[in-house]
N, C-alpha and C positions, 0 to 999 in steps of 0.2 A: 205697657206691653208685657211686662213680667207677670202681671195678674192674669192677663188674657191667656198667656202661654200656660200658666199653671192650671187655669180653669179648663182649658182644652185638654191638657194632659189628664186631669182627673176624670174628664168625660170619656176620653178614648181608652185610657190604659186599664189594664186588668187590676192594678193595685194589689191589695191583700185579699181580694175576694174574686178570683178569676172565674170565668165561666168554664166549667169542666170540659166541655166539648170544643170551645173556641180556643182555649189556651194551647192545646197541642197543634192545632192548625196554624195559629199565629207564630208559634215557635218554629215550625217547619218553614213557613214563608220567610220569617226573619233571617233564618240561617241559609236558606236555599233560593230565595227569590232572585238574587243576582244571576243565578245560573239560567234563568229564563232568558235574560238579555244575552248571555253567552251563547245559548242555544240558537236564538234567533239570528245572531251574527253568523254562526256556523251555517245555518240554513241559507242565509244570503250568499255566503261564499260558494256554497254547493249549487244552489239553484240560479244564481246570477253571476256567472263567471266574469262578465264584463264589469261588474262592480267590485271585484276583489280588491283592487287598489284602493277604492274608496273605503271599503270596510276596514282594511289595514290602517288607513289613515285615521278612521274613527277609533280603532283600538289604541293607536299611539296617543291620540288626544285624550282618551279616557284615562290612560296611565298618567298623563300630565295633570289631569283634573284630580285624580286621587292624591297626587303629591301636593297640589295646591290646597285641597280640602284638609289634609292632615296638617299642613303647615299652619293654616289659619286656626284650626282647632287647638294645636299646640300653643300658639301664641295667645289665644283667648283663654284657654284652659278652664272652660266652664264645666261645672260638675254635671254628671248624668243623674237622672231621677233616682236610680238605686243608690247612688252615693249620698243623696240627701235624705234617704229613708222614706221616700215617697212611694216606693214599690220595690219588691224583690227584683233581682235580675233573673228572669226566667230562662235566659240563655247565658252561657259563659261569655263574659266580656271584660276587657281591661278597664281600669279606672282612669281613663285618659279623657282629654277634652271632648266635649259633646257637640259643639256647634262649629261648623256645619256637619251634617251627616255625610260621611264619605260615600256610603252606599247610595244615598239619594243623589249626590252630586254626580257620581260616575254614571249611574243608570239613566238619569235625566239627560246627561250630556250625550250619551250614545243615542238616546231616543230623539233628541233634537237634531243631531247630525243626520240621522236617518230621515227625519221629516223634511230636511232640506233637499233630499234626493227623490225626484218623482217615482223612480222605479223601486224605491225602498220605503216609500211613505206608509204603506199599509203596515209594514213591520214596525215602523216608527211609532204608530199609534198603539200597537200592541205593547211596545216597550214603555210607553208613557203609562199605560195601565199597570204594567208589572212594577214600575218604579213607585207609583202611587200606593199600590197594595203593599209592597214591601215596606214603604215608609210607615204606613199604618201599623203593620205588624211589629216594627221595631219600637214604635211608641207603646203598643199594647204590652209588649214583654218587658218594658221598663228600662230600656237602654237609651232612649232618646225622648226629647220633648218635641212637640209639634213644630216649634220654631226652628229646631235643628233641621227638620225635613225641608221646611220652607227656605231656609238658608242654603241648603244643598241645591234646591231648585234654582235659586238666584245665582249661585256659582255656575251651574250648568248653563243658564241663559247667557251669562257673561262669556263663558268659554265658547259656547255655540255661536254667539255673535262674532267673537274674534275669529273663529274658524271660517265663518261666512265671509268676513271682510278679507281675510287672507286669500280665500278662493277667488273672490272678485278681483282683488289686486293681481293675483296670478294670471287670471284670464285676460285682464286688461294689459298686462305687461307682455305676455307671451303671444297673444293673438296677432299683434302686428307683425311679429317675426314670421309666424306661420303663414300669414297672408302674403308677405313679401316673397317667401320661398315658393308658395303656390303660384304666384304670378310668374316667377322666374322659371319654374319647372312645369308650368301648366301646359295645356294642349296646344297653345300657340308656339311654344318654344321650338319644336321640331321644324315648323314651317318657317320661323324666323331664321333658324340655322341653315335650312335648305336655300332660302333666298340669299343668304350671305354667300354660300358656295357658288350659286349661279352667277353672282356678280364677280366671282374670282377672289372674294375676301378670304384671307387666311383664317383657319379654324381657331 
Protein backbone atom coordinates (compact mmCIF):
# COMPACT_ATOMS: atom_id res chain seq x y z
CA UNK A 1 0.00 0.00 0.00
CA UNK A 2 2.84 2.39 0.85
CA UNK A 3 4.45 1.76 -2.54
CA UNK A 4 1.17 2.41 -4.35
CA UNK A 5 0.62 5.57 -2.32
CA UNK A 6 4.09 6.85 -3.16
CA UNK A 7 3.71 5.97 -6.84
CA UNK A 8 0.38 7.79 -7.04
CA UNK A 9 1.85 10.81 -5.30
CA UNK A 10 4.76 10.99 -7.73
CA UNK A 11 2.31 10.73 -10.63
CA UNK A 12 -0.08 13.44 -9.33
CA UNK A 13 2.11 15.90 -7.42
CA UNK A 14 4.07 18.81 -8.80
CA UNK A 15 7.24 17.66 -7.09
CA UNK A 16 10.29 19.77 -7.83
CA UNK A 17 9.30 20.47 -11.42
CA UNK A 18 5.82 22.04 -11.31
CA UNK A 19 3.86 23.04 -14.36
CA UNK A 20 4.11 26.87 -14.42
CA UNK A 21 0.45 27.45 -15.25
CA UNK A 22 -1.02 24.54 -13.26
CA UNK A 23 0.75 25.31 -9.98
CA UNK A 24 -0.97 28.70 -9.31
CA UNK A 25 -4.34 27.11 -10.09
CA UNK A 26 -3.66 24.17 -7.78
CA UNK A 27 -2.51 26.50 -5.00
CA UNK A 28 -5.68 28.57 -5.32
CA UNK A 29 -7.87 25.46 -5.20
CA UNK A 30 -5.92 23.92 -2.32
CA UNK A 31 -6.38 27.07 -0.26
CA UNK A 32 -9.89 28.06 -1.30
CA UNK A 33 -11.64 24.92 -2.48
CA UNK A 34 -13.47 24.45 0.82
CA UNK A 35 -15.19 27.80 0.27
CA UNK A 36 -17.08 26.26 -2.64
CA UNK A 37 -18.77 23.93 -0.16
CA UNK A 38 -19.47 26.84 2.20
CA UNK A 39 -20.93 28.85 -0.67
CA UNK A 40 -23.20 26.00 -1.76
CA UNK A 41 -24.42 25.58 1.82
CA UNK A 42 -25.19 29.30 1.95
CA UNK A 43 -27.05 29.05 -1.36
CA UNK A 44 -29.10 26.17 0.02
CA UNK A 45 -30.04 28.20 3.11
CA UNK A 46 -31.07 31.13 0.90
CA UNK A 47 -32.91 29.25 -1.83
CA UNK A 48 -34.33 26.36 0.22
CA UNK A 49 -35.75 27.89 3.42
CA UNK A 50 -37.47 24.63 4.34
CA UNK A 51 -34.07 22.91 4.41
CA UNK A 52 -32.34 25.38 6.74
CA UNK A 53 -32.54 23.07 9.73
CA UNK A 54 -31.02 20.25 7.70
CA UNK A 55 -28.19 22.47 6.45
CA UNK A 56 -27.46 23.58 10.03
CA UNK A 57 -27.36 19.92 11.04
CA UNK A 58 -24.87 19.28 8.22
CA UNK A 59 -22.74 22.16 9.50
CA UNK A 60 -22.71 20.73 13.03
CA UNK A 61 -21.80 17.27 11.74
CA UNK A 62 -19.02 18.74 9.58
CA UNK A 63 -17.51 20.39 12.68
CA UNK A 64 -17.58 17.03 14.47
CA UNK A 65 -15.97 15.41 11.42
CA UNK A 66 -13.14 17.94 11.50
CA UNK A 67 -12.48 17.10 15.16
CA UNK A 68 -12.49 13.38 14.39
CA UNK A 69 -10.12 13.78 11.43
CA UNK A 70 -7.69 15.94 13.41
CA UNK A 71 -7.77 13.48 16.32
CA UNK A 72 -6.97 10.53 14.06
CA UNK A 73 -4.23 12.47 12.27
CA UNK A 74 -2.69 13.46 15.61
CA UNK A 75 -2.81 9.88 16.85
CA UNK A 76 -1.22 8.40 13.72
CA UNK A 77 1.15 11.35 13.22
CA UNK A 78 2.15 10.33 9.70
CA UNK A 79 4.46 12.76 7.89
CA UNK A 80 3.39 14.86 4.95
CA UNK A 81 5.18 14.69 1.58
CA UNK A 82 7.06 17.95 2.10
CA UNK A 83 8.25 16.67 5.50
CA UNK A 84 9.85 13.69 3.73
CA UNK A 85 11.51 15.86 1.10
CA UNK A 86 9.35 14.44 -1.68
CA UNK A 87 8.10 17.88 -2.71
CA UNK A 88 8.19 21.47 -1.56
CA UNK A 89 5.11 22.69 0.27
CA UNK A 90 3.76 25.14 -2.29
CA UNK A 91 1.27 26.48 0.26
CA UNK A 92 1.95 27.31 3.90
CA UNK A 93 1.13 24.34 6.09
CA UNK A 94 2.02 23.07 9.54
CA UNK A 95 4.10 19.93 9.98
CA UNK A 96 1.36 17.90 11.65
CA UNK A 97 -0.19 14.50 10.92
CA UNK A 98 -1.18 13.89 7.34
CA UNK A 99 -3.74 11.06 7.40
CA UNK A 100 -6.66 11.53 7.07
CA UNK A 101 -7.08 14.81 5.23
CA UNK A 102 -9.41 17.00 7.30
CA UNK A 103 -10.31 18.99 4.17
CA UNK A 104 -11.41 15.83 2.38
CA UNK A 105 -13.22 14.43 5.41
CA UNK A 106 -15.26 17.58 5.99
CA UNK A 107 -16.02 18.37 2.35
CA UNK A 108 -17.05 14.79 1.51
CA UNK A 109 -19.14 14.59 4.70
CA UNK A 110 -21.20 17.63 3.77
CA UNK A 111 -21.52 16.33 0.21
CA UNK A 112 -22.79 12.93 1.37
CA UNK A 113 -25.25 14.50 3.80
CA UNK A 114 -26.61 16.66 0.98
CA UNK A 115 -26.86 13.62 -1.29
CA UNK A 116 -29.13 11.98 1.29
CA UNK A 117 -31.66 14.81 0.85
CA UNK A 118 -33.58 14.74 -2.47
CA UNK A 119 -34.07 18.54 -2.60
CA UNK A 120 -30.34 19.09 -2.02
CA UNK A 121 -28.97 16.24 -4.12
CA UNK A 122 -27.84 18.36 -7.07
CA UNK A 123 -25.78 20.51 -4.69
CA UNK A 124 -24.43 17.32 -3.16
CA UNK A 125 -23.04 16.18 -6.51
CA UNK A 126 -21.41 19.58 -6.99
CA UNK A 127 -19.87 19.26 -3.52
CA UNK A 128 -18.47 15.82 -4.35
CA UNK A 129 -16.77 17.32 -7.40
CA UNK A 130 -15.42 20.22 -5.33
CA UNK A 131 -14.08 17.84 -2.69
CA UNK A 132 -12.37 15.62 -5.28
CA UNK A 133 -10.75 18.56 -7.07
CA UNK A 134 -9.61 20.08 -3.78
CA UNK A 135 -8.14 16.72 -2.79
CA UNK A 136 -6.19 16.57 -6.06
CA UNK A 137 -4.92 20.12 -5.53
CA UNK A 138 -3.68 19.40 -2.01
CA UNK A 139 -1.75 16.41 -3.30
CA UNK A 140 -0.36 18.46 -6.18
CA UNK A 141 0.99 21.17 -3.89
CA UNK A 142 2.76 18.64 -1.68
CA UNK A 143 0.79 18.73 1.57
CA UNK A 144 -1.01 15.37 1.26
CA UNK A 145 -0.59 11.89 -0.14
CA UNK A 146 -3.42 10.37 -2.22
CA UNK A 147 -4.08 7.89 0.59
CA UNK A 148 -4.76 10.84 2.93
CA UNK A 149 -7.58 11.97 0.65
CA UNK A 150 -8.98 8.43 0.40
CA UNK A 151 -8.88 8.12 4.19
CA UNK A 152 -10.74 11.42 4.48
CA UNK A 153 -13.42 9.99 2.18
CA UNK A 154 -13.67 6.88 4.38
CA UNK A 155 -14.13 9.06 7.47
CA UNK A 156 -16.87 10.95 5.60
CA UNK A 157 -18.62 7.70 4.63
CA UNK A 158 -18.53 6.53 8.25
CA UNK A 159 -19.88 9.84 9.56
CA UNK A 160 -22.49 10.07 6.80
CA UNK A 161 -23.66 6.52 7.56
CA UNK A 162 -23.94 7.34 11.27
CA UNK A 163 -25.90 10.48 10.40
CA UNK A 164 -28.28 8.47 8.22
CA UNK A 165 -28.81 5.87 10.97
CA UNK A 166 -29.52 8.56 13.56
CA UNK A 167 -32.04 10.14 11.18
CA UNK A 168 -33.74 6.79 10.63
CA UNK A 169 -33.87 6.05 14.35
CA UNK A 170 -35.24 9.53 15.00
CA UNK A 171 -38.03 9.08 12.47
CA UNK A 172 -38.79 5.62 13.81
CA UNK A 173 -38.97 6.86 17.41
CA UNK A 174 -40.81 10.13 16.84
CA UNK A 175 -43.26 9.11 14.10
CA UNK A 176 -45.47 6.94 16.40
CA UNK A 177 -45.93 9.87 18.81
CA UNK A 178 -46.85 12.20 15.94
CA UNK A 179 -49.29 9.65 14.54
CA UNK A 180 -50.87 9.19 18.00
CA UNK A 181 -51.33 12.95 18.39
CA UNK A 182 -52.79 13.20 14.88
CA UNK A 183 -55.35 10.54 15.72
CA UNK A 184 -56.27 12.28 18.95
CA UNK A 185 -56.48 15.76 17.39
CA UNK A 186 -57.59 14.75 13.90
CA UNK A 187 -60.77 15.69 12.02
CA UNK A 188 -62.88 13.12 13.93
CA UNK A 189 -62.05 14.64 17.31
CA UNK A 190 -64.68 17.47 17.16
CA UNK A 191 -67.35 14.98 16.10
CA UNK A 192 -66.49 12.64 18.96
CA UNK A 193 -66.60 15.54 21.42
CA UNK A 194 -69.96 16.72 20.07
CA UNK A 195 -71.38 13.21 20.37
CA UNK A 196 -70.27 13.12 23.97
CA UNK A 197 -72.08 16.42 24.72
CA UNK A 198 -75.27 15.18 23.05
CA UNK A 199 -75.29 12.20 25.41
CA UNK A 200 -74.86 14.52 28.35
CA UNK A 201 -71.30 13.44 29.04
CA UNK A 202 -69.22 15.90 30.99
CA UNK A 203 -66.46 17.60 28.96
